[in-house]
N, C-alpha and C positions, 0 to 999 in steps of 0.2 A: 423215330430212331429205329434203324434196321437191326437185324439180329447180329450181324458182324460187328457193328459199332458197339452194341450192348456187350458182346463178348470181349471186345478189346478193353472196354472200360472196367468191366467186372474183373478181368484177369490181371489188371495192373497191380504189380507188387514191387516194382523197382524202377529206378531211373538210371541213366548213364551220365556221369559227369565227364564231359568231353575233355576238359582241361587236365584231368587227372592223368591222361596218357603222357603228358609232359613230365609229370612227377615220376611215373613208373619207368620212364625211359632215361631218367637222369638221377644217378646216385648222388651227384654233387648237390643238386637241389634238395634231395631228400635229407642229406646230412646237414645242409644249411638250415633247413626248416626245423630239424630236430634240435640243433644247437640254439636257435632262436627261442624255441619253446622251453628248453631247459633253462636258458638265461632268464626268461620271463618268470618261470616258477621260482627260481633261486632268488632273483631280485625282489620280487613282490613278497615272497614268504619271509625274507630277511627283514623287510620293512614291517610286516605284521608282527614278527617276533620282537623286534626292537621296541615298537610302540607298546606292546603288551607287557614287556619286562622292565622297561625303564620308567622310573617315576617322573622324570622331567618331561616326558612326552605325553603325559595324561592331560592333554588340552583338546578343545574342540577341533582345532585345525588338524591335529594328528589323528583324531577320531575319524574325520572325514577322509583323510589320506589313507587310513587303514581300510576303509570301505572301498576306496578307489582301487587299492591293491587287490582286494578280494574280487572286484568286478573285472580287473585286468586278467587275473588268473582264470576266471570263468569265461571271459571273452576268447582268450587264446585256446582254451580247452574245448571249444565248440568244434572247430574244424580239425584240430590236431589228431585225436585218436583215429578218426576214420581215414585221414590222410596216410598215417603210418600203416594202418591195417591194409589199405588199398595197395600201397607200395609192396608190402610183404607178400601179398597174394597175387600181385600183378593183375588187378581187376579194378575197373573204374566204375562199377555199378554201386548203387546205394539204394537201400530199401525205402519204400514209401514212408514207413514209420520213422526211420532214422532221419529222413529228409524233413519231415514235419517237425521232429524234435529239434533239429538244427535251426530251423526257421524260428520256432517258438523261443528258444533260449538266446538266439542271436538278437532278436528284437527286444527281448526282455532286458538283457544286460546292456545293450547299446542305448536303449531309452533311459535306463537307470543311470548310466554314465553321463549322458547329456544333462540330466536333471542334477546329478551330483556335482558336476563341474560348475553349473550355475549356482548351486548352493554354496560351493566353496568360494566363489567370487563374492557372494553376499557376506560370507564370513570374513573375508579380507576387508570388505567395505566397512563393516562394523568395527573390526579391530583397528583400522587406521583412522576412520572418521570419528569414532566414539571409543577411544582406548580406555577411558576411565569407567565406562559403563559396559565394556565388552563382556565381562564375566557374568553380569546380571542379565544381559540380553541373550547371550548364547551360553546358557548353562547346560548341565548334563541332560536335564529333562528335555530341553528344547532340541539338543543334538540328537537324542534318541528318537524323538518324535519326528523331526524333519527327515532323518535318515530312513526311518521306517516308511514314511510317506513316499520317499524316492523308490524304495524297493517294491512297495505295494503298487504304486502307479505303473512302474515298469512291467510288473506281472500282469496287471489288468489290461494295459495297452497292448501287450503282446498277445494276450488271450483273445482279445477282440479280433485281431488280424488272423490269428491261427484258426479260430472257429469259422471265420468267413472263408478262409482258404479250403477248409474241409468240405465246404459245400460245392466246390468245383469238381469237375470230372476231367480226366486226362486220357489221352490216347495210349495205346498199349506200350509200344517201345518209344520212349521219349529221351532225347538228348538235352541235357542242361549244360549251358556254357558256364563253366566255373569250376573251382576246386571244392566247393561245398554248396549246399542248397541255400538260395536266397529268395526272399518273398517275391520280388518283382520278376525274377527269372521264372519262377514257378507259375505265376499268374499268366505270363506271356505264352506258355506252352499249353495252357488249359484249352480243352475242346468246348467248354461251355462259356456262357456270357460272363465276362469278368469285369463289367463296367463298375459294379458296386465296389469290388475289391480295389480297383485302380483309384476310384474316387476316395475311398477311405485312406489309401496310402498317401495320396497327395494332400488331402485336407488335414488329416490328423498329424501327419509329419510336419506340414507347414505350420500348424498352430503350435505344436509342442516345440519345434525348432525355433520359431519366432519368439515365443515367450522366454525360452532358455537364453537365446542370444541377446534379447533386450535386457534381461536381468544382468548378464555379464557386462554389456555395454554401459548400462546405467551405473552399475557398481564401480566399474573402473573409471568412468567419467568423474565421479565424486572423488575417487582415490587420487587421480591425476590433478584434480582441482586443488586438493590439499597441497600437492607438491608445488604447483605453480604459484600458490599463494604464500609459499615459504613458511608453512606451518608444520614443518617436518622436524619433530624432536627425536630424541634417542629411541623412545618407545615405539614411535611410528616407523622409524628406520628399520627396527628389528622386524616389525610386522610386514613392511614392504619387501623385505628380502625374499619372502616366499612368493610374492606376487609375480616376479619374473619367471619363476619355475612354473607357476600355475598358468600364466599366459602362454608360455611355450607349449605346455601340454594341450591347452585349448586350441592353439593355432594348428598344431600337428593333427589333433583329433578332427577338427572341422575341415581342414584341407583335404585329408584323406577321405572324409565322408563326402565332400563335394565331388572329388574326382571319381569316387565310387558310384555315386547315384546320379551324376549328371553326364557320365560318358554315354555315347550312343549305344543303346541296348541291342539294336538290330545287327550292327556290325561288330559286336563285341568279340575280341580275340582273346588268346591266352594271356596277353599282356593285361587286358582288362580284368581277367580273373586274378592276376597277381596283385592288382590294386586292391581288390577285395581282401585278399590274403594279408596284404600289408595293413589294412584297416583293422583286421581282427587279430593278427598275431604279432606284427612287428611294432605297432604303436604301443601295445601293453608292455613290450620289452623295453622301450625307451623311457617310459614314465618313471620307474624307480631310479634310473641313472640321472634323469633331469632333476628330480627332487633331491637326490643325495648330493649332487654336485653343488647345489645352490643353498642347501639348508644346513646351517652350522650346528643347530641342535641335533639334527639327525646324524651328522658326522661325529659329534662328540659322543652321542649315545653308542655309535658303532665302535668307537675307540674304547669306551668303557667296557663294552661287552667283550671285545677282543682281549682286553687286559684280564677280565674275570675268567674267560675261557682258558687263556694261557696259564694263569695262576692255578686254575683247577687241574690242568693236565700236569703241571709241575708237581703239585701235591700228590697226585696219583703216582707219578714216577718215583718220587721220594719214598712213598709208602711201599711200593713194590721192591725198591732197592733195600729198604730196611728189613723187609721180610725175607729177602734172599740172604 
């Protein structure tokens, strides 16, 4: 390694996100992304609030849904702050530390969400196929244990990839195609041998994705078998009402994931960067809407909360008028 190359690698402190120039040149795109982010925060925070304040929503299914809302907030908050900061300062650079942090948290939350969606499908399988034993199989302790495993696994999985990325070296001024840092994009621009990193990405992602996908397929195979065998009573009908919402979320999540990770990397354009942005910001915005539209319990809880809030403000208004 010559002196110039050593200097280039040692002086590396930031990257340039080439697709950010599209954002900094378009006020409409900036406002649109800001609105999507605010809707994501509002929708998911509302679900978390309802689940924690309504006694009828204290069930395993809503416990998992609450964790999904937390993950959606976290996922959308990975690219958003830097996107808004870059627009305001009209600069598309990102520090090396921020880039690594984005990669770590993106993999962490995305992996946890993959596992949680699989866990939610298993929950629906137990609720529909074994309704009488559901509470004993999926009790509070099991819920807490399984959900903790999801978060811990996502953290460990991300840590492995992040530590392997830190062993790579990069040339001084580097352009990354995208609106935020992604693992595969960073591996591609490395100046050092990245064979181990690429191998880890494909092997680990394939194993985790295959296990999660098989869990979903097997769970819903048994669910639909119950339907086809005409064993659908009132209790099972209530449980199945959430399955359509869950399947819709799964389809959107996996579809955007496939488009994101199987698009040609070498010829990736700004449109490809928008796919990644959709995966990390727009999908979390849709999840609360999908679950709210199809879930009667959630809608009833929202109506009860609105009535309580309205009554509270009426009481305050009456108190103020009396004092006047």
